[in-house]
N, C-alpha and C positions, 0 to 999 in steps of 0.2 A: 504494500500500500504506500502510495506516495505521500510524503509529508514535507512541510517547509522546515528547513533546519538552518540555523546560523552556524556554518562550518568554518573552523579556523584554518587559514592557509598555512600549511606546513612547509611547502617548497614550491618554487616556480623557476623553471629553467628552460632554455632553448631546447627544442627537440625537432631535428630536421628543419622543415620549412615553417615550423610553428613553435608551440610551447607545451611543456608538460607541467601540469599542476597537480599537487597532492594536497588533499583536504582531510581534516580530521573528522571522520563520520561518527555519529553517536553509536553506542555499544550495540543497539538492536538493529542497526541498519543492515539491510540485505538487498542484493540485486542479482539479476541474471545477465549473462552475456547477451548483448544486443539491446539492452535497455539504455536509457539516457537520463541525463540530469539537465535541468533548466535553471540557468543562473540569472539573477537580477544584476544588471550592469549599471551601476550608478543610479541615476534617476530615470532611466529608460523604462517605459511602460511595458515593453515586450521583453520577455526573458530570452536568453540565447540557449538553444538546445545543444548539448555536447554529449557524444557517446561515452559510455563508461568504458575505460580502458582496463581498469583493474580494481580489485577490492581485496585488500589484505590487512588483517589485524586492525580493522576500522580505519584504514587509510584508503581513501577514495582517490583514484588517479584518473585525470581527464587530460586528453591531448587534443589540442585545437589549433586552428590557423587564425592568425590575426588578419581578418579580411575586411571588417567594417568597424564602425565606431564602437559598438558594444564589445567585440572581442579584443579590439585594441585597448579598451579600458581594462579588460581582464588581464591582458598581458603586462599591464603596468602596476599591478597590485604588489604589495609587500608582505613578506612573511609576518604572521601574527595577526593580520587583518581577518575579519570575519565576513564571509560572503553568504548571501541569501540564496539557498539552494533548494529547489523543489525536485525530489527524487525518491525512489526510482520511477521512471515513467515508461510507458509503452510495453509492448509484448516483445520479448527477446527471442533468441534462437531456441529451438527444441533440440537439445543435444542428444544424439543417438545413444541408446543404452547398450547396444551390442558391441561385438568385437570387430566388426567390419571397419576398415579405415575411413577416415573423414578427410576431405580436402577443403582447406580454407583459402579463400581468394579475396584479397584486399586491393583496392585501387586508391592511391593518394591517401587522404585523411580518412578513408574508409578502413585503413589497416588497424587502428587502435582497438575497436570493439572485437576484432578477431583475435587479438592477443588474449583478451579475457576468455574468449571461447576456447582457445587452445589450452589455456591453463585449466579450465573446468571440464574438458572433454577427456574421458578415460580411454577412449579408443585411440589407436595410433593415428597420427595426423601428418599430412604434408601441407605445406603452405606455399602459395604463390602470391607475391606482392608486386604491384606495378606502380611506377612513378614516372613523372615527366623527365626528371634528371636525378643524378645521384645526390645532388645538393638538396633536392626536395623529398628525400626519402624519410620514412617514419619507422622507428622501432626495429630496424633490421637486426641490430645487435641483440635486442631483447628477444626477438623471435628465435634467433639462432641459439641463444643461451638456454631458452626454455625448451626447445626441441632436444638439446643435448641433455638437459636435466631430466626430461621425461624418460630418456633412455629407450625409446621404442624404434629408433632408426629413422625417424621422420626427417624429411629433407625440406630445405628452404630454396625456392626458386624465385629469382628476381628479374624483372624486366623494366627497362627504362626506354622512353621514347627516343632519346638521343644516343642510347648505347653506352652511356658513361658508367653504368653499373649493370652487371648481369647480362642478359640477352637484350638485344635491341628490338624494340617493338612493344606490343601490349601483352597482357596476360593470356590473351585468347589462343595464340599458337601453342603456348605451354600447356594450357588446359586441354586443347585438342590432342596433344601428344600423350598426356597422362591418363585421360579418361579410359582408354582401352587396357591400361596396364594393371589395374587392380579392380577388385570387386567393391567399389565404393559404397559405403553405407549412406553417405550424404555429402553434398557440397554446400558450404555456407559461404556467402559472399556479401561484400559491402563495398560500395564505390559509386562512381558516376553511372547514370542511367544507361548510357551507351554500352558500358562494360557489362552491366547487369543483364541487359537485354541479350547480349551475345552469350553470356554464361548460361542463362536460362535456356536459350535455344539449343545449345550444345548438350546440356544435361538432359533435356527432353528427348533429343534424338538418341542419346545413349541409354535412356531409361534409368537415369540416376536421380534420386530425389534431390531437389535444390531449394534452398531457402535464401532469399535475398533481403537485405536491409536497405530500404529506399532512403535517399537523401532528398528531402523536400523542404522548402521554406515553411516555417511554422509561425503562427501568431500566438495563440493561447497556450499551446503545448499540452492541452488536456482534452481536446475534442469538442470544445464549445464553439469554435469558429470553423470556417470552411477553407482556411488558408492552405491546408496541406491535403486536400481531397485528391484521391487518385482513383481511377477506374479499375475495378477488379471483376473477375467472373464470379457470379454467385449462382445459387440453385435456380433462380428465376431469371437469369440473364445478367447483363452487366449492371453493376451498382457502383456507388461511390463509397470509399472507405477513408477514414482519417489515418494518415501515417502516424500521427502522434499517439493515438489511442488504440486503433486496430492493428497498427504496426509498431515500430517501423519494419518488423520482419514479416514477410509474406512468403508463401510458396511461389516459386518462380513461374509455375504454370497458372497461378491465380491472377497475376498482374496482366492488365491489358497494355501491351507494350506499344501499340500503334498510337502515335500522337494525333 
């Protein structure tokens, strides 16, 4: 259940093209991979939604880009300040309970919530991360360390548009190459819509269950407005769902991808 908390800022540091923020969460705070927090930025009326990257020993980690006035304000906070946080919000990933391997795919700032998913998934995992450039990467070292710590032989694949790190190109060719290699239990993805559309299509063709976390602009963050409405397939045809409340995670086959 989401609650408003005044969380103490424990640490704020650069992370790739953005920032990593660690907050002191209350003792009873709990969250699932794929859920998000909404932070009040100064006197702004609208909160800024940020995916939950990790939750360990009541330390909530958020990784975000400084793209607008609100996130720029967040990037200038000092340790010890208290921030107004509404969390956890939304429906997260449904992590497979079996032993079949899971493939995690993150694009850009879509990588952070998948770190939480990797940490909480008991099944062996491989990870594909895609970025524009090496300088714009997120959490590559964290993912590598966690895969090693899990000790299940999971591999990290990286693609960059300009070829400055890993393979040149997008995550799609890597996914196409990996799909036939294992009996995947699920693919979990988060990133830009064009990436998610391609991932969902490839998974559908291969018969692999796919969950996607959609990135949409949000107003209220709790389902009261229509700012993040997306078209999805329902039992009675196409309907509109709220990314903040019904998502942000949906089945890949559930989303109406045609704009």
